[in-house]
GUZA-991447 format. One record per residue (C-alpha): residue number from 1; x, z negated, y negated. Coordinates in steps of 0.02 Angstrom, whole numbers. Example, Ala and Ser with C-alpha at 12.3 -4.5 7.8 and 13.67 -1.06 7.14 Angstrom:
+------+--------+--------+--------+
: resi :   east :     up :  north :
+------+--------+--------+--------+
:    1 :    615 :   -390 :    225 :
:    2 :    684 :   -357 :     53 :
+------+--------+--------+--------+
This chain:
+------+--------+--------+--------+
: resi :   east :     up :  north :
+------+--------+--------+--------+
:    1 :      0 :      0 :      0 :
:    2 :     64 :     44 :   -172 :
:    3 :    110 :   -103 :   -282 :
:    4 :    -31 :   -159 :   -394 :
:    5 :     -5 :   -268 :   -545 :
:    6 :   -112 :   -389 :   -644 :
:    7 :   -214 :   -444 :   -496 :
:    8 :   -273 :   -626 :   -490 :
:    9 :   -167 :   -772 :   -435 :
:   10 :   -311 :   -894 :   -460 :
:   11 :   -481 :   -890 :   -372 :
:   12 :   -634 :  -1001 :   -391 :
:   13 :   -718 :   -964 :   -225 :
:   14 :   -877 :  -1071 :   -226 :
:   15 :   -986 :  -1151 :   -175 :
:   16 :  -1131 :  -1069 :   -264 :
:   17 :  -1231 :  -1183 :   -381 :
:   18 :  -1088 :  -1309 :   -387 :
:   19 :  -1031 :  -1288 :   -566 :
:   20 :   -921 :  -1134 :   -545 :
:   21 :   -993 :  -1041 :   -694 :
:   22 :   -960 :  -1184 :   -814 :
:   23 :   -785 :  -1211 :   -745 :
:   24 :   -745 :  -1025 :   -759 :
:   25 :   -797 :  -1025 :   -942 :
:   26 :   -709 :  -1188 :   -984 :
:   27 :   -546 :  -1124 :   -910 :
:   28 :   -556 :   -977 :  -1030 :
:   29 :   -512 :  -1100 :  -1168 :
:   30 :   -338 :  -1133 :  -1097 :
:   31 :   -200 :  -1024 :  -1172 :
:   32 :   -110 :  -1010 :  -1005 :
:   33 :   -263 :   -952 :   -908 :
:   34 :   -345 :   -781 :   -909 :
:   35 :   -520 :   -785 :   -834 :
:   36 :   -613 :   -621 :   -816 :
:   37 :   -762 :   -579 :   -925 :
:   38 :   -854 :   -517 :   -771 :
:   39 :   -883 :   -668 :   -661 :
:   40 :   -917 :   -641 :   -477 :
:   41 :   -847 :   -466 :   -442 :
:   42 :   -834 :   -511 :   -257 :
:   43 :   -710 :   -369 :   -228 :
:   44 :   -630 :   -460 :    -81 :
:   45 :   -788 :   -455 :     26 :
:   46 :   -901 :   -318 :    -43 :
:   47 :   -846 :   -174 :     67 :
:   48 :   -868 :   -277 :    224 :
:   49 :  -1035 :   -362 :    190 :
:   50 :  -1121 :   -211 :    111 :
:   51 :  -1099 :   -127 :    -57 :
:   52 :  -1277 :   -159 :   -118 :
:   53 :  -1290 :   -343 :    -77 :
:   54 :  -1211 :   -415 :   -235 :
:   55 :  -1264 :   -380 :   -414 :
:   56 :  -1130 :   -293 :   -517 :
:   57 :  -1011 :   -289 :   -371 :
:   58 :   -836 :   -218 :   -393 :
:   59 :   -799 :   -109 :   -244 :
:   60 :   -630 :    -26 :   -270 :
:   61 :   -456 :    -87 :   -311 :
:   62 :   -442 :     16 :   -470 :
:   63 :   -595 :    -64 :   -549 :
:   64 :   -539 :   -235 :   -489 :
:   65 :   -367 :   -210 :   -565 :
:   66 :   -443 :   -152 :   -729 :
:   67 :   -529 :   -321 :   -746 :
:   68 :   -357 :   -399 :   -773 :
:   69 :   -285 :   -274 :   -896 :
:   70 :   -191 :   -364 :  -1033 :
:   71 :   -170 :   -522 :   -929 :
:   72 :     11 :   -503 :   -874 :
:   73 :     77 :   -631 :  -1000 :
:   74 :    -35 :   -771 :   -936 :
:   75 :     27 :   -895 :   -807 :
:   76 :   -136 :   -877 :   -711 :
:   77 :   -257 :   -733 :   -697 :
:   78 :   -420 :   -790 :   -621 :
:   79 :   -589 :   -734 :   -561 :
:   80 :   -735 :   -829 :   -483 :
:   81 :   -836 :   -760 :   -337 :
:   82 :   -940 :   -892 :   -250 :
:   83 :   -969 :   -796 :    -89 :
:   84 :   -785 :   -797 :    -43 :
:   85 :   -810 :   -973 :     25 :
:   86 :   -948 :   -938 :    154 :
:   87 :   -859 :   -778 :    212 :
:   88 :   -683 :   -843 :    249 :
:   89 :   -661 :   -726 :    396 :
:   90 :   -673 :   -579 :    274 :
:   91 :   -605 :   -651 :    112 :
:   92 :   -447 :   -732 :    180 :
:   93 :   -373 :   -574 :    260 :
:   94 :   -409 :   -478 :     99 :
:   95 :   -332 :   -613 :     -9 :
:   96 :   -175 :   -599 :     96 :
:   97 :   -184 :   -409 :     89 :
:   98 :   -205 :   -387 :    -98 :
:   99 :   -148 :   -546 :   -186 :
:  100 :     10 :   -648 :   -209 :
:  101 :     57 :   -771 :    -71 :
:  102 :     51 :   -915 :   -195 :
:  103 :   -127 :   -883 :   -254 :
:  104 :   -215 :  -1044 :   -303 :
:  105 :   -387 :  -1077 :   -230 :
:  106 :   -518 :  -1188 :   -314 :
:  107 :   -667 :  -1247 :   -212 :
:  108 :   -815 :  -1340 :   -290 :
:  109 :   -933 :  -1428 :   -169 :
:  110 :  -1107 :  -1495 :   -203 :
:  111 :  -1222 :  -1597 :    -93 :
:  112 :  -1281 :  -1458 :     26 :
:  113 :  -1461 :  -1518 :     22 :
:  114 :  -1467 :  -1507 :   -168 :
:  115 :  -1367 :  -1346 :   -162 :
:  116 :  -1488 :  -1259 :    -45 :
:  117 :  -1637 :  -1297 :   -156 :
:  118 :  -1541 :  -1255 :   -316 :
:  119 :  -1490 :  -1089 :   -238 :
:  120 :  -1671 :  -1052 :   -194 :
:  121 :  -1731 :  -1094 :   -370 :
:  122 :  -1594 :   -983 :   -443 :
:  123 :  -1659 :   -837 :   -340 :
:  124 :  -1839 :   -875 :   -387 :
:  125 :  -1783 :   -860 :   -569 :
:  126 :  -1671 :   -707 :   -559 :
:  127 :  -1694 :   -614 :   -394 :
:  128 :  -1861 :   -529 :   -367 :
:  129 :  -1822 :   -503 :   -182 :
:  130 :  -1855 :   -689 :   -159 :
:  131 :  -2041 :   -722 :   -154 :
:  132 :  -2064 :   -845 :    -11 :
:  133 :  -2100 :  -1032 :    -24 :
:  134 :  -1942 :  -1134 :      4 :
:  135 :  -1988 :  -1188 :    180 :
:  136 :  -2016 :  -1008 :    235 :
:  137 :  -1861 :   -947 :    145 :
:  138 :  -1758 :  -1075 :    241 :
:  139 :  -1833 :  -1027 :    409 :
:  140 :  -1809 :   -840 :    382 :
:  141 :  -1646 :   -843 :    284 :
:  142 :  -1530 :   -780 :    422 :
:  143 :  -1650 :   -658 :    505 :
:  144 :  -1695 :   -567 :    345 :
:  145 :  -1515 :   -564 :    283 :
:  146 :  -1457 :   -475 :    440 :
:  147 :  -1610 :   -361 :    446 :
:  148 :  -1605 :   -308 :    263 :
:  149 :  -1441 :   -227 :    210 :
:  150 :  -1485 :   -252 :     26 :
:  151 :  -1521 :   -439 :     40 :
:  152 :  -1401 :   -546 :    -61 :
:  153 :  -1298 :   -676 :     35 :
:  154 :  -1359 :   -801 :    -94 :
:  155 :  -1517 :   -811 :     11 :
:  156 :  -1421 :   -879 :    162 :
:  157 :  -1471 :  -1052 :    103 :
:  158 :  -1423 :  -1147 :    261 :
:  159 :  -1262 :  -1053 :    300 :
:  160 :  -1188 :  -1068 :    126 :
:  161 :  -1193 :  -1259 :    136 :
:  162 :  -1099 :  -1274 :    301 :
:  163 :   -938 :  -1315 :    212 :
:  164 :   -827 :  -1391 :    346 :
:  165 :   -768 :  -1234 :    437 :
:  166 :   -764 :  -1136 :    275 :
:  167 :   -651 :  -1261 :    186 :
:  168 :   -546 :  -1291 :    341 :
:  169 :   -502 :  -1107 :    357 :
:  170 :   -442 :  -1103 :    177 :
:  171 :   -341 :  -1263 :    203 :
:  172 :   -266 :  -1195 :    364 :
:  173 :   -214 :  -1034 :    276 :
:  174 :   -166 :  -1088 :    100 :
:  175 :   -129 :  -1274 :    121 :
:  176 :    -71 :  -1360 :    -37 :
:  177 :   -129 :  -1213 :   -142 :
:  178 :   -311 :  -1266 :   -115 :
:  179 :   -393 :  -1388 :   -237 :
:  180 :   -566 :  -1461 :   -202 :
:  181 :   -682 :  -1527 :   -338 :
:  182 :   -835 :  -1628 :   -287 :
:  183 :   -983 :  -1583 :   -398 :
:  184 :  -1038 :  -1765 :   -415 :
:  185 :   -867 :  -1810 :   -489 :
:  186 :   -869 :  -1656 :   -599 :
:  187 :  -1037 :  -1702 :   -674 :
:  188 :   -993 :  -1886 :   -692 :
:  189 :   -828 :  -1857 :   -783 :
:  190 :   -795 :  -1674 :   -818 :
:  191 :   -641 :  -1709 :   -924 :
:  192 :   -558 :  -1805 :   -782 :
:  193 :   -597 :  -1666 :   -658 :
:  194 :   -523 :  -1535 :   -773 :
:  195 :   -369 :  -1642 :   -808 :
:  196 :   -338 :  -1657 :   -621 :
:  197 :   -360 :  -1469 :   -604 :
:  198 :   -233 :  -1435 :   -742 :
:  199 :   -110 :  -1550 :   -651 :
:  200 :   -140 :  -1452 :   -490 :
:  201 :   -106 :  -1289 :   -581 :
:  202 :     45 :  -1356 :   -673 :
:  203 :    -20 :  -1308 :   -845 :
:  204 :    -26 :  -1407 :  -1005 :
:  205 :   -166 :  -1535 :  -1016 :
:  206 :   -275 :  -1487 :  -1164 :
:  207 :   -444 :  -1547 :  -1224 :
:  208 :   -584 :  -1432 :  -1167 :
:  209 :   -747 :  -1414 :  -1263 :
:  210 :   -874 :  -1442 :  -1124 :
:  211 :  -1024 :  -1459 :  -1239 :
:  212 :  -1092 :  -1285 :  -1202 :
:  213 :  -1194 :  -1273 :  -1043 :
:  214 :  -1191 :  -1120 :   -930 :
:  215 :  -1322 :  -1055 :   -806 :
:  216 :  -1439 :  -1199 :   -843 :
:  217 :  -1567 :  -1227 :   -705 :
:  218 :  -1716 :  -1341 :   -697 :
:  219 :  -1850 :  -1210 :   -733 :
:  220 :  -1952 :  -1075 :   -647 :
:  221 :  -2071 :   -940 :   -708 :
:  222 :  -2252 :   -993 :   -713 :
:  223 :  -2306 :   -835 :   -622 :
:  224 :  -2230 :   -694 :   -519 :
:  225 :  -2290 :   -554 :   -635 :
:  226 :  -2195 :   -624 :   -783 :
:  227 :  -2038 :   -636 :   -678 :
:  228 :  -2056 :   -453 :   -627 :
:  229 :  -2071 :   -404 :   -810 :
:  230 :  -1928 :   -511 :   -874 :
:  231 :  -1790 :   -503 :   -745 :
:  232 :  -1755 :   -330 :   -669 :
:  233 :  -1730 :   -167 :   -762 :
:  234 :  -1898 :    -83 :   -782 :
:  235 :  -1995 :     37 :   -893 :
:  236 :  -2079 :   -106 :   -988 :
:  237 :  -1912 :   -179 :  -1043 :
:  238 :  -1848 :     -5 :  -1088 :
:  239 :  -2002 :     23 :  -1197 :
:  240 :  -1978 :   -145 :  -1285 :
:  241 :  -1795 :   -103 :  -1315 :
:  242 :  -1846 :     64 :  -1392 :
:  243 :  -1984 :    -17 :  -1495 :
:  244 :  -1873 :   -161 :  -1555 :
:  245 :  -1694 :    -96 :  -1574 :
:  246 :  -1635 :   -256 :  -1659 :
:  247 :  -1544 :   -354 :  -1523 :
:  248 :  -1556 :   -521 :  -1612 :
:  249 :  -1743 :   -502 :  -1639 :
:  250 :  -1770 :   -455 :  -1456 :
:  251 :  -1671 :   -608 :  -1402 :
:  252 :  -1781 :   -721 :  -1509 :
:  253 :  -1939 :   -646 :  -1434 :
:  254 :  -1868 :   -665 :  -1259 :
:  255 :  -1827 :   -847 :  -1290 :
:  256 :  -2003 :   -878 :  -1353 :
:  257 :  -2081 :   -794 :  -1202 :
:  258 :  -1969 :   -894 :  -1086 :
:  259 :  -2019 :  -1058 :  -1169 :
:  260 :  -2203 :  -1018 :  -1148 :
:  261 :  -2188 :   -936 :   -978 :
:  262 :  -2080 :  -1061 :   -886 :
:  263 :  -2105 :  -1235 :   -817 :
:  264 :  -2011 :  -1372 :   -725 :
:  265 :  -1999 :  -1336 :   -538 :
:  266 :  -2072 :  -1455 :   -410 :
:  267 :  -1958 :  -1578 :   -322 :
:  268 :  -1900 :  -1534 :   -148 :
:  269 :  -2024 :  -1600 :    -22 :
:  270 :  -1985 :  -1756 :     80 :
:  271 :  -2003 :  -1656 :    241 :
:  272 :  -1879 :  -1522 :    186 :
:  273 :  -1758 :  -1652 :    119 :
:  274 :  -1764 :  -1744 :    286 :
:  275 :  -1740 :  -1582 :    383 :
:  276 :  -1591 :  -1526 :    278 :
:  277 :  -1506 :  -1696 :    287 :
:  278 :  -1520 :  -1691 :    476 :
:  279 :  -1459 :  -1510 :    480 :
:  280 :  -1303 :  -1548 :    378 :
:  281 :  -1266 :  -1722 :    446 :
:  282 :  -1128 :  -1678 :    569 :
:  283 :  -1049 :  -1549 :    453 :
:  284 :  -1040 :  -1675 :    311 :
:  285 :   -963 :  -1804 :    428 :
:  286 :   -825 :  -1683 :    477 :
:  287 :   -800 :  -1627 :    297 :
:  288 :   -779 :  -1809 :    243 :
:  289 :   -642 :  -1830 :    371 :
:  290 :   -557 :  -1667 :    321 :
:  291 :   -555 :  -1712 :    136 :
:  292 :   -526 :  -1898 :    157 :
:  293 :   -678 :  -1930 :     49 :
:  294 :   -837 :  -2022 :    101 :
:  295 :   -980 :  -1900 :     70 :
:  296 :  -1108 :  -1988 :    179 :
:  297 :  -1221 :  -2020 :     29 :
:  298 :  -1260 :  -1834 :     34 :
:  299 :  -1359 :  -1852 :    195 :
:  300 :  -1420 :  -2033 :    192 :
+------+--------+--------+--------+
């Protein structure tokens, strides 16, 4: 393979809905770190899992390399693709194929019960292919993913949260170049978590402005029709764009519609919470041992 330059030596690989978007954007503030404008290119798995599964996927090395143009002077060049974690059997060989041997890997882990429901709510907000109630989406997650070649891996709600084997494979391959952040700790003291990350990377400890929130959850559309009008590209949105060319004005209208057309989602049911805790119990136990951290509160 011909030598390629300006490829990443820093990857945030997941888990989805564990704070990766905020971390990606906060790291942009550090003068030694270059983080791509396009988050989640998923280049290192796209060709293997299916080219239409991931929104705005980057599928060839030239486009991937272009994402890092102008980054050669930075100590770290990073991207964040959350599906690298649940596909280690694909991502790890491609990391070794394309990237530097000393690539740093950041893993963020959230309570898998909370993560599964947060992932579902994210898809209810932004992915019109998700229309099932949570219980049915859980039951059918694997069957429909394998049957539908366009289905996003984000809908593999159970699989994504089986962290133990995923994390272990990255540890076994990259060893001391893997850094794990527990979402609970990140939320409780974000500055401490980032300071520890800067120490891991060997970069200067600077104060990060963490006041801006990214990919804020905690809401759903009040009805399916409004979601179909607001989220995907469609003729209605194209007409509104033509009718109202002022971007700022359109944004204000959109925000107003979203305020009126959204509501707080229901809590996860007791039955589903109990099922998920049981499902993940053994995996969390093994993960606790692997990390040397007691995570039993996740499934109690």
